[in-house]
ZANUZA-842966 format. One record per residue: residue number from 0; x, y, z of N, C-alpha, C in turn. Coordinates in steps of 0.1 Angstrom, whole numbers, always signed. Layout:
N
+-----+-------+-------+-------+-------+-------+-------+-------+-------+-------+
! num !  n_xx !  n_yy !  n_zz ! ca_xx ! ca_yy ! ca_zz !  c_xx !  c_yy !  c_zz !
+-----+-------+-------+-------+-------+-------+-------+-------+-------+-------+
! NUM !     X !     Y !     Z !     X !     Y !     Z !     X !     Y !     Z !
...
+-----+-------+-------+-------+-------+-------+-------+-------+-------+-------+
end
This chain:
64
+-----+-------+-------+-------+-------+-------+-------+-------+-------+-------+
! num !  n_xx !  n_yy !  n_zz ! ca_xx ! ca_yy ! ca_zz !  c_xx !  c_yy !  c_zz !
+-----+-------+-------+-------+-------+-------+-------+-------+-------+-------+
!   0 !  +873 !  +627 ! +1064 !  +868 !  +642 ! +1059 !  +860 !  +652 ! +1065 !
!   1 !  +865 !  +661 ! +1065 !  +865 !  +677 ! +1076 !  +848 !  +677 ! +1078 !
!   2 !  +844 !  +682 ! +1090 !  +828 !  +688 ! +1087 !  +829 !  +699 ! +1089 !
!   3 !  +836 !  +706 ! +1078 !  +834 !  +717 ! +1075 !  +819 !  +725 ! +1074 !
!   4 !  +819 !  +738 ! +1075 !  +808 !  +742 ! +1067 !  +810 !  +750 ! +1058 !
!   5 !  +802 !  +757 ! +1048 !  +807 !  +761 ! +1036 !  +814 !  +780 ! +1040 !
!   6 !  +809 !  +778 ! +1053 !  +812 !  +794 ! +1054 !  +829 !  +796 ! +1060 !
!   7 !  +827 !  +780 ! +1068 !  +845 !  +777 ! +1071 !  +853 !  +777 ! +1056 !
!   8 !  +848 !  +769 ! +1047 !  +855 !  +763 ! +1032 !  +857 !  +778 ! +1032 !
!   9 !  +848 !  +788 ! +1029 !  +846 !  +801 ! +1025 !  +859 !  +811 ! +1030 !
!  10 !  +859 !  +809 ! +1041 !  +870 !  +817 ! +1051 !  +880 !  +809 ! +1046 !
!  11 !  +888 !  +798 ! +1047 !  +898 !  +791 ! +1045 !  +904 !  +797 ! +1030 !
!  12 !  +892 !  +797 ! +1023 !  +894 !  +798 ! +1010 !  +900 !  +816 ! +1006 !
!  13 !  +896 !  +821 ! +1014 !  +903 !  +838 ! +1010 !  +919 !  +837 ! +1022 !
!  14 !  +918 !  +830 ! +1034 !  +929 !  +826 ! +1037 !  +942 !  +824 ! +1029 !
!  15 !  +936 !  +813 ! +1024 !  +946 !  +806 ! +1016 !  +949 !  +819 ! +1003 !
!  16 !  +940 !  +827 !  +997 !  +946 !  +832 !  +986 !  +953 !  +844 !  +991 !
!  17 !  +950 !  +849 ! +1003 !  +961 !  +859 ! +1007 !  +975 !  +854 ! +1012 !
!  18 !  +977 !  +841 ! +1017 !  +989 !  +836 ! +1020 !  +995 !  +835 ! +1005 !
!  19 !  +988 !  +828 !  +999 !  +997 !  +829 !  +981 !  +999 !  +840 !  +977 !
!  20 !  +994 !  +850 !  +983 !  +998 !  +863 !  +975 ! +1009 !  +868 !  +978 !
!  21 ! +1011 !  +867 !  +998 ! +1018 !  +872 !  +999 ! +1033 !  +864 ! +1000 !
!  22 ! +1033 !  +851 !  +996 ! +1041 !  +841 !  +994 ! +1050 !  +848 !  +984 !
!  23 ! +1042 !  +850 !  +973 ! +1047 !  +849 !  +960 ! +1053 !  +868 !  +958 !
!  24 ! +1046 !  +873 !  +968 ! +1053 !  +892 !  +961 ! +1064 !  +891 !  +972 !
!  25 ! +1064 !  +884 !  +983 ! +1079 !  +881 !  +995 ! +1092 !  +877 !  +984 !
!  26 ! +1086 !  +869 !  +977 ! +1097 !  +860 !  +969 ! +1101 !  +868 !  +958 !
!  27 ! +1090 !  +874 !  +952 ! +1093 !  +885 !  +941 ! +1103 !  +900 !  +948 !
!  28 ! +1099 !  +901 !  +958 ! +1111 !  +911 !  +967 ! +1123 !  +906 !  +971 !
!  29 ! +1118 !  +895 !  +977 ! +1134 !  +888 !  +980 ! +1145 !  +885 !  +968 !
!  30 ! +1138 !  +887 !  +955 ! +1146 !  +877 !  +946 ! +1150 !  +901 !  +940 !
!  31 ! +1144 !  +906 !  +942 ! +1152 !  +920 !  +937 ! +1157 !  +927 !  +949 !
!  32 ! +1158 !  +926 !  +956 ! +1163 !  +934 !  +971 ! +1175 !  +929 !  +966 !
!  33 ! +1186 !  +945 !  +969 ! +1201 !  +943 !  +962 ! +1207 !  +938 !  +977 !
!  34 ! +1200 !  +943 !  +988 ! +1206 !  +942 ! +1000 ! +1210 !  +928 ! +1006 !
!  35 ! +1216 !  +916 ! +1009 ! +1216 !  +902 ! +1008 ! +1209 !  +902 ! +1020 !
!  36 ! +1210 !  +908 ! +1033 ! +1205 !  +906 ! +1046 ! +1190 !  +907 ! +1043 !
!  37 ! +1185 !  +919 ! +1039 ! +1171 !  +920 ! +1036 ! +1164 !  +908 ! +1026 !
!  38 ! +1172 !  +907 ! +1015 ! +1166 !  +893 ! +1001 ! +1167 !  +886 ! +1013 !
!  39 ! +1174 !  +877 ! +1018 ! +1175 !  +868 ! +1024 ! +1160 !  +864 ! +1040 !
!  40 ! +1162 !  +881 ! +1050 ! +1149 !  +876 ! +1057 ! +1132 !  +880 ! +1045 !
!  41 ! +1135 !  +886 ! +1037 ! +1126 !  +885 ! +1030 ! +1118 !  +869 ! +1024 !
!  42 ! +1130 !  +862 ! +1019 ! +1131 !  +845 ! +1016 ! +1122 !  +841 ! +1025 !
!  43 ! +1126 !  +845 ! +1039 ! +1120 !  +835 ! +1053 ! +1107 !  +840 ! +1052 !
!  44 ! +1103 !  +852 ! +1051 ! +1090 !  +860 ! +1054 ! +1081 !  +849 ! +1040 !
!  45 ! +1087 !  +847 ! +1028 ! +1081 !  +838 ! +1021 ! +1080 !  +823 ! +1021 !
!  46 ! +1088 !  +817 ! +1031 ! +1085 !  +805 ! +1035 ! +1079 !  +807 ! +1046 !
!  47 ! +1074 !  +814 ! +1054 ! +1065 !  +811 ! +1064 ! +1048 !  +810 ! +1059 !
!  48 ! +1049 !  +822 ! +1053 ! +1037 !  +825 ! +1040 ! +1032 !  +808 ! +1033 !
!  49 ! +1045 !  +807 ! +1029 ! +1040 !  +791 ! +1023 ! +1035 !  +779 ! +1035 !
!  50 ! +1043 !  +780 ! +1044 ! +1044 !  +768 ! +1055 ! +1031 !  +768 ! +1058 !
!  51 ! +1021 !  +782 ! +1062 ! +1010 !  +787 ! +1068 !  +999 !  +782 ! +1055 !
!  52 ! +1002 !  +784 ! +1041 !  +991 !  +781 ! +1030 !  +991 !  +765 ! +1031 !
!  53 ! +1002 !  +759 ! +1033 ! +1004 !  +744 ! +1033 !  +994 !  +738 ! +1044 !
!  54 !  +994 !  +743 ! +1055 !  +987 !  +741 ! +1070 !  +972 !  +747 ! +1064 !
!  55 !  +968 !  +758 ! +1060 !  +951 !  +756 ! +1056 !  +949 !  +749 ! +1044 !
!  56 !  +958 !  +745 ! +1036 !  +951 !  +735 ! +1027 !  +949 !  +723 ! +1034 !
!  57 !  +955 !  +720 ! +1038 !  +955 !  +707 ! +1045 !  +942 !  +703 ! +1058 !
!  58 !  +936 !  +715 ! +1060 !  +925 !  +719 ! +1064 !  +915 !  +714 ! +1057 !
!  59 !  +915 !  +721 ! +1050 !  +903 !  +716 ! +1037 !  +905 !  +703 ! +1032 !
!  60 !  +917 !  +696 ! +1033 !  +917 !  +677 ! +1031 !  +923 !  +682 ! +1020 !
!  61 !  +931 !  +690 ! +1014 !  +940 !  +690 ! +1006 !  +955 !  +680 ! +1007 !
!  62 !  +961 !  +679 !  +996 !  +973 !  +666 !  +999 !  +980 !  +673 !  +992 !
!  63 !  +996 !  +675 !  +996 ! +1008 !  +681 !  +992 ! +1019 !  +675 !  +991 !
+-----+-------+-------+-------+-------+-------+-------+-------+-------+-------+
end
């Protein structure tokens, strides 16, 4: 178990929310863009947000 304070948990929760929203938006953009190069880049951005989400979630002691 991590020795996180309530403030730490609050900050991590806020960051998780932001990463989740950014990932979802990037995936929507990737699916709606008609330029394949831009769509691919947006998918890469979505994947980067998903990786950060997973890393932050792990700090909270979550399992994926």
